[in-house]
Structures are given as C-alpha cells and as structure tokens.
N, C-alpha and C positions, 0 to 999 in steps of 0.2 A: 504493500500500500504506500509506504513512504517513498519508495523508488518511483512508482507511477506518478505520485503527486509532484515530486521534484522534476521529473521529466516533463510533465504537463506545464509546470511553472516555467521551465526554461524555454519551452516552445512558445508559450503565450506572452511572456514579458516583451520580447522584441516586437511581436505583432501589436500588442496593446500600446507600447510606446510609439511605434510608427504611426498608428491610427491617431493617437493623441496629438502627436506633433503636427500631422496633416490637418486635423480639425482646428488646432490652435492657430496654425498659419492661415487657414481659410478664414477663420473668424477675425483674425487680426486685419487681414486685407479687406475683408467684407465690411468691417466696422468703419473704415475710413469714410465711405459714402453712405452706408446703411443708416447709421445713427442720425445724421442730419436729415436724411430723407424720411425716416420714420417719424421724426419730430414734425417735419413739414406736412406729411400726408396723414399722420396719425394711425397708420396701419403697419404691421410687421412686413418687412421686405427682405427676407433672408436670401442671400445670393446676389441681390442687385448690386451691392457695393463691390463684390468680387468681379462681376461682369464689367462694371464701369471702370474699375481699376485696370483690368486687362485692356479694355478699349482705350483708356487714356495712355497706356504704355505704347500700344500700336500707333495711336494718333501722334504721339511724340516722335516715334520712329519715322513716321511718314514726313512730318514737318522737318525733322532734323536731316532728312535725306535730300532736301532741295536747297537751292542757293539762298532764298529768302529765309528759310528756317535756320540755316547755318548762321546767317547774319544776326537773326534774332537771338540765337543761343549765345553768340559772341558778346552781344550787348548785355545780355542777362548776366553772363559770367563776369564781365567788366564791372557791372554794378555790384555784384556780390563780393568781388575782390576789394571794393572800397569801404565795405562795412566792417568795422574793427573786429568783432568777435566772430562774426559769420565768415569772414574771409579765411580765418585759420581752419575752421571746421570744413568749409567747402573745399579749400585747396588740398587738405589732407585726404578727404574722401575722393576727390577727383584724381589725385595722383595715384591712390591705391587702385581705383577702377582702371585707370590708364595702364598701370603696371600689369594688372590681372588680364586685361583684354588685349594687350599688345602681343600679337602673334609673331612679330619679327624679332623680338628680343625676349629671351627667357628672363623672368623676374628673378628666379633663383638659379644661380650659375652652377652651384654644386652643393653636395651634402657634406657637412663637416661634423666633427665631434669636438666639442670645446669643454674646458673646465669651467662650469658655471652652475650655480652662483658662487661656489668656492672651489678650492683646488682638489678636493676629494670627491666632487660630484661632477658627472659628465652629462652634457645635454647635446641633443642633435640640433644642428642649426643649418642655415642656408647662407652661403656667401651671396650677398646682393650687389656689392660693388667694392671698388677700392675706397678706403676711407678718405675723408676730406684731407686736402693737402696740409692744413694747419695741424690736424691730429698727428700726421707723420712728422712734421717739423718739431712740434712741442715734445713728442715722446722720443724722437730720434730713431724711430723704428718704422718699418713698413707695416701699415695697418690695413685690415680688411673690415668692411661693415658686414656684420653677421646678424641675421634675423633668427631669433630663437622662439619658435612658436609654442603656444600652450596646448595642452591636451584637454578636451577632445576637439577644440575649435582652433585649427591652425591659422585662422585669419587674424587672430590676436596674438600678441607676444611681446617680446622685448628685442630692441635693436641694441647691439653692443659693438664696440670696435675693439678688435684684438690684434696683437702683433702676429705676423704670419707664422712665427715659430711656436706659437701656442695653439695652432689650429692643426687638427688631424683630418686629412681628407679621407672620405669613405668612398668606396666603389659603388655605393647604393644609388640607384636612380632616384630622382626627386619624387616621382609619384609613389615609389615604394616607401620612401621616408615619410611622406604625408600619410599614407595608410597606417604606418607604424605609430605615428603620433596620434592620429584620430582614434585608433583602437586602444590607446593607452599602453602599447607594447604587446598586446595580445597577438596581433597579426604580424608575422615576420615576413 
C-alpha cells in the first residue's frame, strides 16, 4: 500500500504542478483585461483578457514590422530613456531581451566552473564577455564577466568578474548546463 501510494504521488505531483502553473499563467494574463472589462460590463468574462492579450501581442508585431511602426517604437523608446527610474528598468529589460533573441551572437560563450561564493564552493557559470577595461586595469589581471544563474530559474542570477586563472572551462554544452541548473542537479 505504501509503495503504491508513493508511486501515485510521484506521478501526480509533476502533473498537478504543471496544470497549476498553466492555470496561474492563464489567469495572470487573462486578468490584465478581464478585470477592467468585468467592472465595465458587470458580467464575468473568463478568457476574454487572454484572447485580447494575444491579439495585442500580434497587433504589436504587425505594427513593429513596418516603417511607421518602427519609427513609433523608436520615439517611444527615446521617451522612456528620458524618464529617470523607468529608463534603468527599461534599458535592462531591453538589453536582456536583445541578448536572448539575438541569433547571430550567443549570449553565453561557454560553460565554466568558478569558486563562488567562497573558495570551497563551486558554481556553474557562463562567460558572457571580456570584463570592462577598467576592471582589468585596476586589478592588473585579465578578467572575464561570468553570469552565475540561480536554480531553478536560470534567467536570474549574479554577474561577477573573475580573473581568467580562477575560471575552469567545462566541455559541457550551454543547453546541457541550463538543464542541469533548472533541474537542481538532478538531470546530468
């Protein structure tokens, strides 16, 4: 009985979590437009917000694909860059999206092993670029910028600069390292 219960539990937990995440995501997207429309019309409108959000994404894609749309986006970006706090947030998100979507240049150059956050602990990281010139000048060493992702969400993490002698290169492909990080070390 105990073995059957545990087997059933291990089968149902991933399914239940997946369904829960999908429902949460659907409701989060749906509520963007649904809540104001329900207040306006006074009736429940489940799914309308999701459909309108998808339609808005497609409409934005259509607008952004033509000359006038590109000019409108450029002006909007220029305006956002002039607002003190908004510019920092917008520029950071825009750079991350550009890095993720850039097919011509890999965001992560290679997988490395670094001693972080202390000398007796190792973390998997990704070389993103050579460190800024000033970092090399001030330390007197050749430095690399390393992104150390968090588990289970590798899109967040810590950026550190380390001397090349403190970096151990791994033969692991970037996608295998991401799977390892997302799984918390379970999938090798």
